[in-house]
C-alpha positions as CSV (number, residue, x, y, z in Angstrom):
1,X,-107.5,53.3,52.7
2,X,-107.1,49.5,50.9
3,X,-104.5,50.6,49.5
4,X,-102.5,47.1,49.8
5,X,-105.0,44.9,48.8
6,X,-106.6,46.8,45.8
7,X,-103.2,47.4,43.5
8,X,-99.9,46.9,42.9
9,X,-97.4,50.2,43.5
10,X,-95.2,51.4,40.9
11,X,-92.0,52.7,43.0
12,X,-90.4,53.5,39.4
13,X,-93.2,56.8,39.5
14,X,-92.3,60.1,40.0
15,X,-93.1,61.8,43.1
16,X,-95.4,63.9,41.1
17,X,-97.2,64.0,37.7
18,X,-96.4,68.0,37.5
19,X,-94.1,67.0,34.3
20,X,-96.1,64.0,32.9
21,X,-95.8,64.5,29.0
22,X,-99.8,63.3,29.8
23,X,-101.6,66.6,27.8
24,X,-105.3,67.2,26.2
25,X,-105.3,66.7,22.4
26,X,-107.4,65.1,19.4
27,X,-106.6,61.7,20.9
28,X,-107.4,61.9,24.5
29,X,-111.2,63.4,23.1
30,X,-111.1,60.5,21.2
31,X,-110.3,57.8,23.9
32,X,-112.6,59.8,26.8
33,X,-115.9,59.6,24.3
34,X,-115.0,56.0,24.9
35,X,-114.8,56.0,28.9
36,X,-117.3,54.9,31.2
37,X,-117.2,54.5,35.3
38,X,-119.1,52.2,36.1
39,X,-119.7,53.3,39.4
40,X,-122.4,56.4,40.8
41,X,-121.3,59.3,42.2
42,X,-120.8,59.4,46.1
43,X,-120.6,55.6,45.6
44,X,-119.7,54.0,49.3
45,X,-117.0,50.8,49.5
46,X,-116.3,47.7,51.9
47,X,-112.5,48.2,52.8
48,X,-111.7,45.1,51.1
49,X,-112.0,46.9,47.3
50,X,-111.3,50.5,48.4
51,X,-108.3,52.3,46.8
52,X,-109.2,55.6,48.2
53,X,-111.9,57.0,50.5
54,X,-114.1,60.0,48.9
55,X,-111.3,60.5,46.3
56,X,-112.4,62.6,43.3
57,X,-111.3,61.7,39.3
58,X,-110.2,64.6,36.9
59,X,-109.7,65.1,33.5
60,X,-107.3,66.2,31.4
61,X,-108.7,69.4,30.9
62,X,-109.7,69.5,35.2
63,X,-112.8,69.0,35.3
64,X,-113.6,67.1,38.0
65,X,-115.9,64.2,36.5
66,X,-116.3,62.0,39.4
67,X,-116.1,61.5,43.4
68,X,-116.7,59.0,46.0
69,X,-115.3,55.7,47.3
70,X,-112.8,54.4,44.7
71,X,-111.8,50.7,43.3
72,X,-109.6,49.9,40.7
73,X,-113.0,47.8,39.0
74,X,-114.9,51.0,38.8
75,X,-112.2,52.7,36.6
76,X,-111.8,50.0,34.6
77,X,-113.6,50.9,31.1
78,X,-111.7,54.9,31.7
79,X,-109.4,55.1,28.2
80,X,-107.1,58.1,28.2
81,X,-105.4,59.5,31.3
82,X,-106.7,61.3,35.0
83,X,-105.8,62.1,38.0
84,X,-106.7,61.2,41.0
85,X,-107.0,63.5,43.8
86,X,-107.7,62.8,48.2
87,X,-111.3,64.4,48.9
88,X,-108.5,66.9,51.4
89,X,-106.5,68.5,48.0
90,X,-110.1,68.2,46.1
91,X,-112.2,69.8,48.1
92,X,-111.9,70.9,51.7
93,X,-108.6,72.9,50.8
94,X,-108.1,73.6,47.7
95,X,-106.6,76.9,47.3
96,X,-108.9,79.5,45.9
97,X,-106.5,80.9,43.2
98,X,-106.3,77.4,41.1
99,X,-110.4,77.2,41.3
100,X,-111.6,78.5,37.8
101,X,-115.4,77.2,38.6
102,X,-117.7,75.6,41.9
103,X,-120.7,75.0,42.1
104,X,-122.8,75.1,45.5
105,X,-123.6,70.8,46.4
106,X,-127.3,70.8,46.6
107,X,-129.2,68.4,48.2
108,X,-132.6,68.9,48.1
109,X,-133.6,65.7,50.1
110,X,-131.2,67.4,53.2
111,X,-133.4,68.2,56.1
112,X,-129.9,69.9,57.6
113,X,-130.2,73.3,59.1
114,X,-126.6,73.5,57.8
115,X,-126.4,72.2,54.4
116,X,-126.5,75.9,53.2
117,X,-123.2,75.9,55.0
118,X,-120.6,73.7,53.2
119,X,-118.4,75.2,51.0
120,X,-118.4,75.3,47.0
121,X,-117.1,72.0,45.2
122,X,-114.7,73.0,43.1
123,X,-115.7,71.4,40.2
124,X,-112.8,72.4,37.5
125,X,-109.3,72.9,38.9
126,X,-106.0,74.4,37.0
127,X,-104.5,70.8,35.5
128,X,-100.8,72.0,37.0
129,X,-102.5,71.8,40.7
130,X,-104.1,68.1,40.0
131,X,-101.2,66.7,38.0
132,X,-99.1,68.3,41.5
133,X,-101.5,67.1,44.1
134,X,-102.5,63.6,42.7
135,X,-102.3,60.5,45.1
136,X,-102.5,58.2,41.6
137,X,-103.2,58.4,37.4
138,X,-105.8,56.4,35.6
139,X,-104.0,54.7,32.7
140,X,-106.3,53.4,30.3
141,X,-108.0,51.7,33.0
142,X,-105.3,51.1,35.1
143,X,-104.9,52.9,38.3
144,X,-100.6,54.2,39.2
145,X,-99.6,55.0,42.3
146,X,-96.6,54.3,44.6
147,X,-96.1,55.1,48.1
148,X,-93.9,58.0,47.7
149,X,-97.2,59.7,45.4
150,X,-99.6,58.2,48.5
151,X,-97.2,59.7,51.4
152,X,-96.4,63.5,49.7
153,X,-100.3,63.9,48.5
154,X,-102.7,61.9,50.6
155,X,-104.7,63.6,54.1
C-alpha cells in the first residue's frame, strides 16, 4: 500500500468507527445525491497513487458502491460519509450472518473454466460490521484513517 505517500494519518481517530455518530438521514441522502466517484470499478493504480489495493467503499446503508485500487483523488467528489474496507473484509471473508444481499460476479468475457467457482460478492452488508472493520472513513471527499485502524483491520 502507498499509505504514507497518499494520505495523512490522524492518530486521534478511534480504533473502530462502530460508535461514530454518522447515520442515514435526509441530509445524508441529499449529500449522496450530489456525489460521484471519479474512477471506474476495478481500476488499477500505480503504487505512488494508491491508498488501498482492491478496497471497497460502502455507504451508510451498507451498500457496496465501488471497488478497486483507491486513491485520494478518486473520492474528492464524494459528499457525505462512506467507509472503506479491505478486499479481505469486504469480499473473501465476510461472515455469512452479516451479508444482507449478494450477487454472482458475472464476467461474460472470462474464458476461465473456474469462473463459476468464485464466491458470491456481498453487495449489501450490515452497517455495524462495516463500521467495525473499516480501515478508513471518507467524510466529504477526504479519507480519514490512522495507523491503529490500518493495523487492526487490514488483512
